[in-house]
N, C-alpha and C positions, 0 to 999 in steps of 0.2 A: 815689647810694649807691656807695661805693668799697670794694672788697674786696681786701686785699693779704695774701698769706700764702704758706706753703710748700706745695708739692704733697704731698698725703697719700700714704703708702705703701700703705695698704689701704683697702678699702671706698669705692672711687671712686664707685660708683653711689649709695651712700647720701649721700656728701658732695655730689655734684652735684645729687641730688634735693632735698637740704635747701636748697641755694643757690637753685635754680630755684623751689622752693616759697615760700621767704622773699621772693624778688624779686617773685613774683606777689602775695603778701600785702601787700607794701609799696607796690604800685602801680607798680612799675618797668615801663616801656614798652619798653625795649630793653636787652639785655645785650650788652656789648662786652668782649671779652677782648683784652688787649694782651700781646705777646710779642716776643722777639728770636730771630733765627736766624743762624747763621754762613753767610757767603756770600763769593763772590769779588768783593768790592766794596772800593774804596780808602777809606781813612780821611779823605782830603782832599776828598771830595765829600759832599753831603747823603745821609743814609741813606735808601735807597729803602724805601717801605712798601707791602706788598701786603695785600690784604684779601679776605675771603670771607664769605658768608652763606648760610644754607640756604634762606631764603625768596626765591623768584624776584622778588617785588615789591620786597623790601628790596635785593636785588642791583642792580636797575635804579635804584632811588631813590638809593642811596648810591654808585653807580658802582663796585661791587665785582665779584668773580667768584663764580660758583656753587660751593658747597661740593661736593666729590666724596666726602664722608664715607661710608664703607662699613662702619663698625664701630669700636669703641673702639681708639684707637691711643695715647692719652695723655689726661691729665685735661682738656685743652681740648676734645678731641673728645667725651669723655663728658659734659662740661658742656653743650656745644651740643646734644647729643642729648637731654639732660634738659630743656633749654629747649624744644626742638621738641615733646617729649611733653607739656609743660605748656602749649603754645600761646603761648610767649613768644618774640617775635622776637629773634634774636641775630646778632652779627657778630663777626668776628675780624680784628685788625690785627697785622701782623708787620713789624718793622723789621729790615733786613739789617745785620749787624755784620761788619766785616772778620775773617775767620777767623784771620789772622795776629796779631790782638790779642785773642784769645778770652778771656784771663784778666782783662782790665781792663774795668771798668764803662764803658759808652759813653754819655756824656751826649748825644752826637750822635744816637744811636738813640732815646733818651728824648725828645729835642726833636722828632724827626720824628714819633714816635708821638703826642705831645701836640698838635702842629700838626694832624695828620690827625684826631685825635679831636675837637679843638675845631671843625674844619670840619664834621665829620660831625654834631656835636651843635648846630652853629650858636651856639657859645659863644665869648666873648672871654676869653682867658687870658693873664696876664702871664708870658711865657716868658723875660724878660730874664736871669734867673739861669742858666737852662739854656743860653741862647745864649752867655753868658760861659764857662760850664763847657765847652761844645762847642768854643769857640775854644781854650781852654787844653788840652783833650784833643788837638786836632789838632796843636798845637805840640809837646806832649810826645811823641806818637807819631812825629811827623816827625823829632824829634831822635833817638829810639831807632832808627828805620829808617835814618837817615843813617849809623849806626855799622856797617852791614853792606851792602856793595855789592850782593850778590845780592838781598837783601830790597828794597833801594832800586830796583833794576832791575825787580823783580817788581811793586812798587807803581806804578812808572811805566807798566808794561804794563797794569795794571788801570785806571789813569787814562785811558790812550789808548782802551782798549776802552769804558769808561764814557762818555767824551765822544763817541765814535762812535755809541753807541746812543741818546744823548739821553734822552728820556723813556721809550723802549721798553726796559725792562729785563727780562731773562729770569730773574727771581728765583722760585724754587719757592714754592708756597703753603705755609702752615703745616701744613695737613692732609697734604700729600705729604711734607713733612719729618718730621712725626711718624710717619707710616707707615714711612718709611725708617729712622728711629731705632729703632722697635720691631723691625723686621726685623734690624737690626744687633745689638741687645741679645739677641734670641733666639739668633742665631748665636753670639754671644760666650758666652752661657750654655751652649749646647750644646758648644762647644769646651772650655770650662772643665770641664764634667762629664766629657767624654771624656779630658781630660788627667788628671783625678783618678783615673778608672778605670784608666788606663794606669800611673799611679804606684803604685796599690794592689797 
């Protein structure tokens, strides 16, 4: 079962509870959320994918990391909490996207997520269209980056760093990024409120 949609603005718990309940009713055995996060990664390398799960057995079985979820920080956290309460195993996969190309859709990240999901589910998926799109994306971004010497030097630095790290990437988990984003939004909201009070 595939669910694709926009994050709701209100009633997150009701939304997440409905999804978890419907999944249980339909006999879903594992809920997997897919997402992307901005990171210091070069567009010329495969998108690294991190993952987490709340169930220790699932963490070990899928080679993920344990979730450090401590309360709702975003719809993904709320959904995984609802799955836990329903007794439904869940996992979360996040692909890193270059922060300097944040406004463009990344077929490279989509490809990395699909590859990891297919491996996780033991499924065979034809990804040839995504592979072609990822190649075109790399060429287009490289052409744009080449227009600015400073950006080009920065990307070269990211490539050097990425190649030196090999497989051991220090990409933050989706949970920790969601918590950081929530903190940022609260601070922004507070600053906006203070600015309005000062202007009044």
